[in-house]
C-alpha positions in Angstrom: -8.5 -5.3 30.4 -8.0 -1.5 30.5 -7.3 0.9 27.7 -5.6 4.1 28.6 -5.3 7.0 26.1 -3.4 10.2 26.4 -5.5 13.3 26.6 -4.5 15.7 23.9 -5.8 19.2 24.8 -5.0 20.9 21.4 -7.3 18.9 19.1 -9.5 21.9 18.6 -12.2 19.6 17.2 -10.2 18.5 14.2 -8.6 15.3 13.0 -8.1 13.5 9.7 -9.5 10.2 8.4 -7.0 8.5 6.1 -8.4 5.6 4.2 -6.1 2.7 3.2 -6.9 -0.1 0.7 -4.4 -2.8 -0.1 -1.3 -1.0 1.1 -2.2 2.4 -0.5 -3.7 5.6 0.8 -6.8 6.0 -1.4 -8.3 9.1 0.2 -8.1 11.5 3.2 -10.2 14.2 4.7 -10.0 16.7 7.5 -12.9 16.3 9.9 -14.2 19.3 11.8 -16.5 19.2 14.8 -19.6 21.2 15.1 -19.3 24.4 17.2 -19.2 23.6 20.9 -18.2 19.9 20.2 -14.7 18.5 20.5 -15.4 15.2 18.7 -15.2 15.5 14.9 -17.0 12.2 14.1 -19.3 12.6 11.1 -22.1 10.7 12.9 -22.0 13.4 15.6 -22.3 16.2 13.0 -18.7 16.6 12.0 -18.0 17.9 8.5 -15.4 16.5 6.1 -13.1 18.8 4.0 -10.4 18.0 1.6 -6.9 17.8 3.0 -3.5 17.1 1.6 -1.6 14.8 3.9 2.1 14.7 4.4 4.3 11.7 3.5 4.8 11.1 7.2 1.0 11.0 7.8 0.6 8.6 4.9 3.3 6.3 6.2 1.8 6.3 9.7 -1.6 5.4 8.2 -0.1 2.6 6.1 1.9 1.2 9.0 -1.1 1.4 11.4 -3.3 -0.7 9.0 -0.4 -3.1 8.5 0.3 -3.5 12.2 -3.3 -4.7 12.8 -3.2 -6.9 9.7 -6.1 -5.3 7.8 -6.6 -5.3 4.1 -8.3 -1.9 4.3 -9.3 0.5 7.0 -9.5 4.1 8.2 -6.9 5.7 10.4 -7.8 8.8 12.4 -4.8 11.1 12.8 -4.4 14.4 14.5 -1.8 16.9 13.8 0.1 18.1 16.9 3.1 20.1 17.9 4.9 16.7 18.3 3.9 15.5 14.9 1.0 13.2 13.7 -0.8 11.3 16.5 -2.9 8.2 15.7 -6.2 8.4 17.5 -7.8 5.3 16.2 -7.6 2.5 13.6 -11.0 1.5 12.2 -11.5 -2.0 10.7 -15.0 -1.0 9.4 -14.8 2.7 8.9 -17.5 4.9 7.3 -16.5 6.6 4.1 -19.7 8.3 2.8 -18.5 11.8 3.9 -15.0 11.0 2.6 -16.4 10.2 -0.8 -18.6 13.4 -0.7 -15.8 15.7 0.3 -13.2 14.4 -2.0 -15.0 12.9 -5.0 -13.0 9.7 -4.6 -14.8 6.4 -4.9 -13.7 4.6 -1.8 -16.3 1.9 -2.4 -14.9 1.4 -5.8 -11.4 1.0 -4.5 -12.6 -1.6 -2.0 -14.5 -3.5 -4.7 -11.5 -3.4 -7.1 -9.3 -4.8 -4.3 -11.9 -7.5 -3.4 -12.0 -8.7 -7.0 -8.2 -8.7 -7.3 -8.0 -10.6 -4.0 -10.6 -13.2 -5.0 -8.9 -13.8 -8.3 -5.5 -14.2 -6.7 -6.8 -16.6 -4.0 -9.4 -18.6 -5.8 -9.0 -22.4 -5.7 -9.6 -24.5 -8.7 -12.0 -27.4 -8.0 -11.7 -30.4 -10.3 
C-alpha cells in the first residue's frame, strides 16, 4: 500500500489543530513551528496560539471526522491560497497544548461525551 501526499510549499511552518467531539468543534489552535523547522507538531517544539476558524474550516473538520467514523478527533488544517487543506485526521490526538493555549477543557468535553454515550447505550440486565 502506498500513500501519496501533495507537497504544499507555502505552509511556512503553520497549521491548525481543530478538535471535534460528538459532531461539534470544541476548540482550535494555530500551531507554529520553531525557527528553522517546517513541522509545527507540538512534540517537535511547535507552539499553540489561539485562532478563530472560519465556518468553512469548521465544516471541513466536522466532515473529516465523520468520514472516518470517529466520535472525536483532531483535524490538522492548513490555510492556503486555494482554501483550507486537510493535512491529517487524528483518532488519538494530543490536546494538552490546545487546552493551554485556549483555556478550553478538551478532556472535559471528551468525558462529558463519554458519559452521555454510555448512558444512551447502556443495556439493562435483568
